[in-house]
RONUTI-857474 format. One record per residue (C-alpha): y, x, z; chain; residue number from 1. Coordinates in nm, 4 decimals, always signed. Layout:
residues N
<Y: Y X: X Z: Z c: A k: NUM>
...
***
This chain:
residues 85
<Y: +0.0000 X: +0.0000 Z: +0.0000 c: A k: 1>
<Y: +0.3434 X: +0.1356 Z: -0.0943 c: A k: 2>
<Y: +0.6431 X: +0.0248 Z: +0.1146 c: A k: 3>
<Y: +0.8820 X: +0.0103 Z: -0.1798 c: A k: 4>
<Y: +0.6491 X: -0.2254 Z: -0.3666 c: A k: 5>
<Y: +0.6680 X: -0.4770 Z: -0.0814 c: A k: 6>
<Y: +1.0264 X: -0.4656 Z: +0.0316 c: A k: 7>
<Y: +1.3462 X: -0.4621 Z: -0.1654 c: A k: 8>
<Y: +1.6152 X: -0.3490 Z: +0.0760 c: A k: 9>
<Y: +1.8931 X: -0.1042 Z: +0.1360 c: A k: 10>
<Y: +1.7916 X: +0.2047 Z: +0.3309 c: A k: 11>
<Y: +1.9487 X: +0.2468 Z: +0.6705 c: A k: 12>
<Y: +1.8982 X: +0.5201 Z: +0.9257 c: A k: 13>
<Y: +2.0045 X: +0.4768 Z: +1.2853 c: A k: 14>
<Y: +1.9273 X: +0.7329 Z: +1.5517 c: A k: 15>
<Y: +2.0195 X: +0.7419 Z: +1.9183 c: A k: 16>
<Y: +2.1193 X: +1.0874 Z: +2.0421 c: A k: 17>
<Y: +1.8842 X: +1.2255 Z: +2.3073 c: A k: 18>
<Y: +2.1476 X: +1.2152 Z: +2.5834 c: A k: 19>
<Y: +2.1963 X: +0.8402 Z: +2.5235 c: A k: 20>
<Y: +1.8324 X: +0.7299 Z: +2.5019 c: A k: 21>
<Y: +1.6683 X: +0.4977 Z: +2.7565 c: A k: 22>
<Y: +1.9965 X: +0.3132 Z: +2.8120 c: A k: 23>
<Y: +1.9190 X: +0.0020 Z: +2.6045 c: A k: 24>
<Y: +2.1378 X: +0.1085 Z: +2.3128 c: A k: 25>
<Y: +1.8637 X: +0.0645 Z: +2.0508 c: A k: 26>
<Y: +1.7833 X: -0.2810 Z: +2.1906 c: A k: 27>
<Y: +2.1524 X: -0.3787 Z: +2.1791 c: A k: 28>
<Y: +2.1855 X: -0.2540 Z: +1.8200 c: A k: 29>
<Y: +1.8773 X: -0.4470 Z: +1.7137 c: A k: 30>
<Y: +2.0023 X: -0.7636 Z: +1.8853 c: A k: 31>
<Y: +2.3230 X: -0.7318 Z: +1.6829 c: A k: 32>
<Y: +2.1166 X: -0.6907 Z: +1.3643 c: A k: 33>
<Y: +1.9020 X: -0.9956 Z: +1.4509 c: A k: 34>
<Y: +2.2077 X: -1.2163 Z: +1.4949 c: A k: 35>
<Y: +2.3687 X: -1.0832 Z: +1.1785 c: A k: 36>
<Y: +2.0533 X: -1.1450 Z: +0.9741 c: A k: 37>
<Y: +2.0149 X: -1.4968 Z: +1.1151 c: A k: 38>
<Y: +2.3709 X: -1.5728 Z: +1.0056 c: A k: 39>
<Y: +2.2532 X: -1.4873 Z: +0.6527 c: A k: 40>
<Y: +1.9431 X: -1.7114 Z: +0.6906 c: A k: 41>
<Y: +1.7130 X: -1.4091 Z: +0.7069 c: A k: 42>
<Y: +1.4592 X: -1.4454 Z: +0.9854 c: A k: 43>
<Y: +1.1933 X: -1.1858 Z: +0.8995 c: A k: 44>
<Y: +1.2723 X: -0.8147 Z: +0.9029 c: A k: 45>
<Y: +1.0640 X: -0.5157 Z: +0.8000 c: A k: 46>
<Y: +1.1007 X: -0.1477 Z: +0.8748 c: A k: 47>
<Y: +0.9175 X: +0.1749 Z: +0.8182 c: A k: 48>
<Y: +0.9253 X: +0.4522 Z: +1.0756 c: A k: 49>
<Y: +0.7320 X: +0.7417 Z: +1.2207 c: A k: 50>
<Y: +0.8072 X: +0.6277 Z: +1.5760 c: A k: 51>
<Y: +0.5087 X: +0.5103 Z: +1.7762 c: A k: 52>
<Y: +0.5454 X: +0.2670 Z: +2.0698 c: A k: 53>
<Y: +0.9242 X: +0.2178 Z: +2.0459 c: A k: 54>
<Y: +0.9159 X: -0.0848 Z: +1.8194 c: A k: 55>
<Y: +0.6104 X: -0.2318 Z: +1.9895 c: A k: 56>
<Y: +0.8154 X: -0.2336 Z: +2.3119 c: A k: 57>
<Y: +1.0856 X: -0.4230 Z: +2.1210 c: A k: 58>
<Y: +0.8379 X: -0.6906 Z: +2.0009 c: A k: 59>
<Y: +0.7950 X: -0.5648 Z: +1.6455 c: A k: 60>
<Y: +0.4475 X: -0.6181 Z: +1.4987 c: A k: 61>
<Y: +0.2704 X: -0.3229 Z: +1.3404 c: A k: 62>
<Y: +0.1512 X: -0.4247 Z: +0.9928 c: A k: 63>
<Y: -0.0013 X: -0.1200 Z: +0.8264 c: A k: 64>
<Y: +0.0303 X: +0.2409 Z: +0.7322 c: A k: 65>
<Y: +0.2208 X: +0.2658 Z: +0.4016 c: A k: 66>
<Y: +0.3469 X: +0.5388 Z: +0.1734 c: A k: 67>
<Y: +0.7207 X: +0.6012 Z: +0.1640 c: A k: 68>
<Y: +0.9222 X: +0.7137 Z: -0.1392 c: A k: 69>
<Y: +0.8027 X: +1.0717 Z: -0.0796 c: A k: 70>
<Y: +0.4398 X: +0.9523 Z: -0.0750 c: A k: 71>
<Y: +0.4113 X: +1.0292 Z: +0.2979 c: A k: 72>
<Y: +0.2227 X: +0.7922 Z: +0.5273 c: A k: 73>
<Y: +0.4433 X: +0.6036 Z: +0.7698 c: A k: 74>
<Y: +0.4211 X: +0.2938 Z: +0.9883 c: A k: 75>
<Y: +0.5390 X: -0.0486 Z: +0.8675 c: A k: 76>
<Y: +0.6557 X: -0.3147 Z: +1.1132 c: A k: 77>
<Y: +0.7614 X: -0.6791 Z: +1.0902 c: A k: 78>
<Y: +0.9910 X: -0.8763 Z: +1.3202 c: A k: 79>
<Y: +1.0140 X: -1.2565 Z: +1.3098 c: A k: 80>
<Y: +1.3493 X: -1.3316 Z: +1.4671 c: A k: 81>
<Y: +1.3026 X: -1.7025 Z: +1.5366 c: A k: 82>
<Y: +0.9637 X: -1.6626 Z: +1.7028 c: A k: 83>
<Y: +1.0575 X: -1.3595 Z: +1.9139 c: A k: 84>
<Y: +1.4020 X: -1.4587 Z: +2.0388 c: A k: 85>
***
């Protein structure tokens, strides 16, 4: 399965600096994204990442290992806004 064959989206990279981690910043950013997407009538989000456990803690569902644009294996997640919030 290739991630780009499933999802047509704009790439976005957000990273929390080490000194600011574990303060709820990622959760707050994602909550902002959820509300913004709902305002556009989008209620299912997908992401690919190498992070393990972070998104599970934030109620994202692991879907599968997929190949990114560089043909590297990475994790694909799904988040259903209406059912999780």
